[in-house]
Phi, psi and omega in degrees: 000133176303142188298326185291346178282348176277074189290138181249135175303145185302319180296320178293322179297316179295317178301319181296319179295310183294327180294338182265003175274148181302137179264149174077011178289138178266114182295151172296148181227166176213161178259129179234151168300138181304324181295343180252010190256014179302133179071006174272163185252128182296136177266350179210155179289154180251126179256134181293122180284344179201167181283159171230128349298157179275350177211156179293134188228154174272144176259000181217167167278129181175212182236126173286132184221168164270118188307323182301332181286349182251356184301131179086356182290146177202177183298326181273343180217075184290160172266137180257125181233143178277136180281117183272345181151186180237135179270120179281142178293139178076014181227161176294148181300317174069017177208162179237127181287133172261163178307134179083012181247158174219158178227134178291129182219150180247166184305124181091353181286155181285138178277143177288165177303141177074356174282134180230013178196165176229131176265129181296148181306321183290349177261018179223167169206157182282127177275309176200174182303125178084007181216141179236157172256130176261118187264359182209130182294147178248139175272157177300129180088355183292131177059028182221141174255135181264161178302128177077009181296329178271309183217136176268147176301134180086357180283142173283108185269330178220131182267154175306138181094003179276129174278129187278117175262176179305322182292326176291322177301315179297318179298319178296320179295323178298331179269359181077018178271096188262355173224144181223148173276126181234156177290133177295137183298126180293138179280125181244113180285137177237114180249120181250125182247157176142121178295338183270355186268133177233164181296150183301328182280357181271145173285114184289129178269185179303131179078004181252152176226148178285153181289110177263314191297318183303320185277320177296317180290325176299318179295319179296317179298316181295318179297325181284347178112004179265173177247104183289138177233108182275132181256019175082183180265124185253145178287163179280061178224147188298308188297312178299321180293318179296318180299314179293322180295320178295320177295318178297322180298325180279336189254343189233166180261354176202156182228135174237127178241126180256142181074168179073015181261359175277144179285105182201178180294339180261011180280111181249340189301309182297321179296316180296315181299317181297334180277351184277331181149175182279154356279353179083213184291127179257324181219132171225085182128116181237141184282067178221159171221124000278163172115019184306318186277026180298144176245132173239133186207167173221135176224120180059033180084358182260123178289141180229132178237121175262118186256150170300155183282336181294132187303318181296313179300316182299316182288321178297313182293321178299322177296328182278329188237318182289317181299312177299327177296317179296318177300320178295316180295331178280348182070029181294136177291321176215140181292148176301134183292136174275133178291128182228147175227159176256134179219169178253136180297141180273337184218168173290141181236120175281157178203161181253125180299144179091003182222135174278129177252138176241118188240124175295138179225152173253135183261134177231146176278144175217167178301334181268359181120195183289141177240133178260116179254121179301142173253102185277144179171152180287159188288354176261011180251100187297330182286354168301319178282326180299323182280351183264156176261343181180186180243136171254144182255131173257118186294157186294336181280350183275145173252019180138165179232139182274153174304138181093350180292132174292132179229153177263131182243122174277117185285146176287000000 
């Protein structure tokens, strides 16, 4: 039986690939300005050099008070407090509250010594010059942030392997961490094969097609955190492909080969991979549609993914296998979450039991909520994906889904 017919479930195939990658490798790192580190992965944990907030602060415009001085206060029986002064923004409070005193403070302003609460302006009124009425009692800590309430000095605020989102960038800046060690982006070789494939800037002649996969896959690799390295368009011949693959093996941390993964007389990918080193091909055939003839391999510790040549198949399979490999090479603690929405199918969808199907869908609003409309097209038609908003997965145990069934759609 041809090897690719021994189809492996996608989750098992990915586990097999990742299990054969070297464990405990320390990724290369570099130092970047924090302002330039969005979506990069930390190479070392970050320890807070000081607490946040670094001083007690008000969260509202109002009066800093000793909470005990307001206990029992109400609209019919206000508490009367003497105004001790006004706290200027961006400056030290410079005063200590005595019993029966209050200080005017604005949002973000520093609280004076012995103040343990803030009464909102709307819960006060002026009694006479230098004196206010408090119309509502304040609890200890009300409308006030204490030193270290957000972060304690010496606390590990971000662990190694964290991908930096906008909120992490902001948190680091709040701590004065203006440079961070990040994992160097892994180089991912992209080898595109096919005698019929020409460069995008070339006028395609009869029987020729422009190179779609190299550029679409480069964009996918870059979005996942890798550095795509294109090795050009290679002919459907063993020696040129082997030569480029060996060069990629020496220069990159992962290799992606498009086309040539179907078992046929022109299938060179598996032969080339086997010549690169041990353990070689781990999986040749995955129980998915599109993308059944996918190849997963490792040579000399470098992961290799052989993708079908059709653009839709290549991108779907790359999302399932190439992206997790890049996350592994980056040492990410958790993969970046994929945006997902729930929608209802617009039509009946057939499926084959024992195989995961991935179907491009277009999302439309309706009075009942989102509706997922299949975008039909063959796997060599790239605009099938362009017209879609995401992919819906049909599980292997299903023999189809009925119209109206709630489905989860992974957004592009």
